[in-house]
N, C-alpha and C positions, 0 to 999 in steps of 0.2 A: 503638350502633345498631342496631335488626330489620331485616333485609333485606326490600326490596320484594318484596310477593307478585307472581311473576310469573304470565302468564294467556294464553289465547288470546288472538289478533290479529282472526280473524272469526270467525261462525258456520260456514262452511264448514271449518276449522280446525277445530275443536270437535266437527263431526260426522264427520269422517272419523277425528280421531283414536277417540275412541267408539267410531266403529264399526270402526275397527284394531282396539282393543281387545277387540270382541266376534270379531268374525272373526279366529279362531284354529285351531288343529288341532283342537278337536272339532265343527267345522266341517267341516274336508276328509276326516276318516276316518271321526270318530264317528257324527256325524248321518247321514251312507248307511246304516251297516250298521243302526243301530238303526231307520230306517225300513224296509228288509228283512226286519229280525227282527220286525216289526211291524207287519205286515199291508200295508206300501208306504201306499197311499194313505190308509189310514186313521192311519195314524201321522203323517203329513202334513198333516192336516186338523184333528187332535187336538191338534200342536205348533200349526200356525198360531192356531186357537182360542186356545190359553195362550198365545201373544206379543202378542195385541193386546188379551187383556183380563188377565192375570196379570204377564207379564212386563211391558206398558206401566205398571200401576202402579207395580211395584217400581221401574223403571226411572225413574218420575217422582218417586218420593217420596226416590231416593238422590242424582240428578241435585240436586233443591231442594233437601234437606239439605246439600247440598256447597255451594247458590249460597248459601243463605240465611243459614247461618255462617260463610263463604269461612272455612272448620277443613278439617284433616284427617279424617279419622274420628275417630281417637282423640278429639279436641275436639267433632267435631260433635254427637255424641249425648249427651254433657253438657252442651251448649252449650243442645240440644232438652229435655233437663228431666235435674236432677243426679241424678235417681233414677237414672238407665239411663248415667250415666258408666259404670260398668262393661263396656256394649255395645260401648263405641270399643275399649278396647283387647281382647275377644274378635274383634271382627272385623279388627282391626287384624294380629291372628293368621295370618288366611286367606293373605294374600299373603306373609307372611314363612317358612309353608309350602309353599305353592303355587310360587312361584318359580324355589327351585335344581332342584327334579325338572324345571320344567319346561326350563330349560335345559341339562339333562342334555338332555331329548327333543330340543330343537331340534339338539343337538348330534347327534344320530344322523342328524337331517333332513341337516346339514349335509356329513355323512361322506358321505349318499346322493350330495346334490349332486355332491360332487367326483367320486364315484367315476362318474356319467353324464358329468360334463363332461369327464372325462379318457379318455371315451374306453372305462373297465373295468365299462361296464355289464353284460355277459354274468356278469361276477362275481359281483353282487348278484344273480341269478338261482340260483342255489345254495342247497341247503335249511340249511346249515349257517353262511351270510356272516353273517345277523344276530346270528345266537348266538356265532357263533364272533369277532365284533365287539363286543360288549357284554360276554364272559367274561373280555375280557383289560381290564385299568385304564389303560393306558399311553393307545390312543388316543382312550377316549371320554373320558378326562379333558382329552386338549387339544383335544377338538372342544369339548366343552363349554365349558372357558375362554374358547375364541375368541367362543363365542356370548353369555355372559356378558360376555365384555369390549366386543364390540361393541353389545350391550344398553345398556351400564353408559357407553356414549361417547355414544349418540345422546340419554341421561337427562341425562349432566353438558352438555347445550349449553342445557339449558332448554325450558319449554314451546314459547314460540315458536318458536323459532330449531330446537330438537330435533324433538320430539314433533309439533309441528305441522306440521315444515318436511320431517320423514319421510314424515309419513302423505299429505300432499299430492302426492307423488312415487310413493308406492307402492301407495296404494289403488287408485288410477287404475288403474296395473300390474297387481296383483292382478285387479280386474275384468275388463282385457282378457288376461290369460293364462286365468283359469278359464271364460270365454266361449270363448274360440280352442281351447281343448281339448276343452270340451264336445261343441263342432259338430262337430271332427274324429271324435272317437268313436260323437258319431249317426251317422257316413255311413259306418262299419264297418258288412261283413256281419255279421248276427247281432246289432246291436246293438237293435234294433227290440223281441226277446223279453227284453232286459233293462229297456227301457223301459218295456215295457206291466208288469213285475214289480213296481218303481218307484212307478210314479205311479199304478194301479189300486187298488183297494179289495180285499182279498181276506179275505170274510169264512168260508171256510172254515177248519172249527174254533174260529171265533171266537167262545168264550163269557165270560160277567161277567168270571172270574177274569183272561182274559188282556185283556180291555179296564183292567183296573184295570191292571195288568203295562206298559201300553200306555201309562195317563196315567201314572203314576210314572216311567216310562222319558223322556216325552216332557219331564215335569218337571224331572226330573235332568239330562235334556241343556240346556232349557231357562236353567237355573243358570251351567253350564259355558261353556254360546255367546253369553250376554248378559250377562257379568262380573256379573251379581248377586249379593250378598252377600257381596262381597270388597272393599269399602271402593274400589275402583276409582273407578265411577260419581260417590260422593261427591266422590273427591280430584278428580275431572277436571270436579265440579259448579263447585266452588269456585273452581275457573278461569276457570268460564264468566261471558263479559259481562251482565249485568244487561238490557242491552237486546235479547239473544235470546229467544227462544220455546220454553221448555222444553218443552211439548204438541208443538210443530211437529217441535221436533230429535228427541224421544225415539220420536216416529214414524217421521222418516227414518231415524235408528241400525237403530229393528227390521226396518226395512225392507233395507234394506245388508245386514245381520248373516243375515237369514230366507233373501234371494234367494238370497249366495254359500252357503250351507248346501245349498238345493235343488240347485242349478247343479253344486257337487263330486258329487252323488248322480247326476247325469245324465253327469257323468266315470266314476266309482267303479263304481254298480252294472252298466251295459250293458259296461262293459270285462271284469269278473270274469264276467257270463254270457258275453260271446264267447270269453274265455280255459277256463273253465270246461267249455263246450259246453251253459248252461243248469242249471247245478250253485249252486241258490242256498244249498246248505250253504257255500259257499266262502264268503259274505258275511260268518258268524258268525266271522271268525276276530280278532276283535278288533282290538290292536294291530299285532298280524302282519300283519291286511289292507296296511296300507301297507308293511312293512317287508321283509315276504315273499313275499302273491302278488302285487301291486302291481309288481315288477319284473319277475315272470314275463310279466305283463300284454305289460308292455312289449317286452319280450325277442318276443314274439310277435308284435305287429303290424310290420306295416311302418312304415318312420320310426320306431320304437319308441325309438329311443334318444335323439332330438330331444324327443321328445312326454314319454319320462320325463324328460329334464334339464327342460324347461318345467314339467313334475308338481312338479318335485321345489325348482324356484324359486319357483314359488305354493306351495308349503308352508311355506319359509322364509321369505317374504313375512310370512305369514299368523301363522308362528310368533314373528317379532321382533316384527310392532307388538304381537301379545298378549305378550309380554315385558316392552314399555316400559311397558306402562300397570303390569304388577304389580310392575316396579324402583322406574315414577315413585310408585306408592302409599307401597311403603317407603320412601322420601324422603323424601316428604313428610312422612310419620310421623316419621322423624328430625330432619327439620329442624328443625320446630315442638315436638319435645320436648327436645331438645337444643340450640336455636337456633344451629347452625352453618349456614355456607356450604352452599351446594347442593353444590359442588367432596367438602367435607366428608364431607356425608351419603352422597352418592354411594358414595365409597370405604368406607365403614363399610360400606353395604348389598351394596357386592360380595365384600366380606369374609366376609359375612355366608351371601352366596347359595354361595360359593364351597366353604365350610364343611361345609355342609348339602349341595350337590349333591353332593358327595367321597363320600357317606354313599351315597347313592342310587348313584352309578357302583360305590363298593365291594360294594354290596349285590347285584352283577350277579357279580362275582368274588370276591375274595380273600374276601370276607363272605357269601356265595354261602348259607350254612347256618345264617347267622343270620335269625332271623323276629322279627315281633311280631305275636303273635295270629293266626301260620298266614301271615301277609302278608311279602311282601320287602319290603327298607324301602322304594323309591319306590312301590309300591301301598298301604303303610301308610299313608303323606304322602297319596297322592291320596286313599284311603278316608275317613282322619280330619277331610279337609279338605273335603270333597265330599257325604259322607254322613252327616255329623255337623253340624260345625261352620256351614256355610252357610245349611241349614236352620233351625237356631236361631237364626242373625243373623237370616233376613228374618223368621220369627214373631215375636221381640223386637222386632222395627222396626215390625211390624205394630200391636204393641201400641201401641207407644209412641205411635204415628201414628194410630191408630184411636181407642184408649181414655184415653190420657194428656194427648196436646195438642192433641190431636182433627185431622181431616183438614183443618180450616179453618190450623191452621200450613201446610200446603203450597199449600194452595191459595193465600193471600195470595202467595206467591214465584211462582208461575203466571199471575198475574194482575198480577204487578206494574207492567206499562205499561198499566196498564187493558185487557189480553188478558182475553178471554173464555176460562175452561176449559172447553170444547165437553164434555169427557169425565167432566165432575164427578160427575155421579149414578154412572156407571160406578166410579170413581176409590174411590168412598167403599162401596161396596157391596163390591169389591173386598179392600179395606182394612181393614175391618171383620169380613166375613165369608167370602170365599171364602177369598182367599189366607192364614188363619192353619188353615183346616184343611188345605188344600193342602196345609201345611208339618208337622201334625203327619199327616198321611197318610203324606208319605215318610218320616219319622222313624219310624216304627210299621211301613213294610211289609218291610221287611228282616228283620224280627224274625219276622212271620208269612207272608211273601209268598217264595219264592224267586223270581228276577228271573230 
């Protein structure tokens, strides 16, 4: 007998869970340094425009596709049109690639959280602390497995009791923590310079080529931040109640996700400016910004240990809500494909995550000399999923909806209860014309423009 499909118990639960999926490591560290790198206020403006047009359209499509078909990403595309059945497995591969290395990074966050909580924050300010940590297989493996196991425990409890229950607790806490830390940071001497750099558009040397780079960077961030083209929103859509509004929910999720990203910038950019004496170059540290630069920033603050601890609690919450959505997508696929119960599917997925994640862990230690096309193992997984597979999935999704089954296929689901689809005109233009062009630009830009 087929197990009854789990689902969200309320509209709020769905919104918080979907927003939790969207709010992750990309919001906390990636968004702020991209904004600082690409013209501050210019990047923010372009990103917000893309969120309300490009991001909105893709999210409506994926949530509607999931709810209309009631299937995981594997079955949803095939249900829409049998000729596009191949797209389901391609999209399904994305969370199988991302989840393992995401949990590895989640383990890094736990390490720093434990370091700050235990009163050893000063140790994290050493230049070789991060490098020394990830270059050893022991501790990174332990923290990675703890983070992956914690994710699996939440998923095994199911959608309503596990994911929805976690989201109703962690997401409000995440908002309170982020706002609180941001307010504290902005009251520090010298924060105004960083705030100005972050929010005001900087047109100095801003050429057409740089504008193109900024648009591409903002689009790439949008994918990563809003959990698009990786099967998550299709999966969560399949759990969504029929009486809830897809259009309104999408707007609320987008607002939540974008707000947290902007608030994270209000924490990080002024903090780095205060610490560096106004050196904007410190913001371009990439992953090292969170694990190398920020501990030094907190150490230089009055009460920095408390602020640092709160910050890594915030990051841990954000990482956990995203890893749960990624693992849930994997579990949904395995459950549907092999007709397993949730516990069995979760166990299978956890084994896959641990095996693949250990490859990323070892890629910085005993396998550090091994590279794939010049990439470390973790970096390769990140590149192939974010720069290749996700844009391809989004492009083919737009072709499927825009030209094969037509936008009406999605619009029927958004107006299921007689509600008006207010953004119908925008949705059709974006899905049929603008989004496909954006996807082609993302796919081709790395071959012609150095970002």
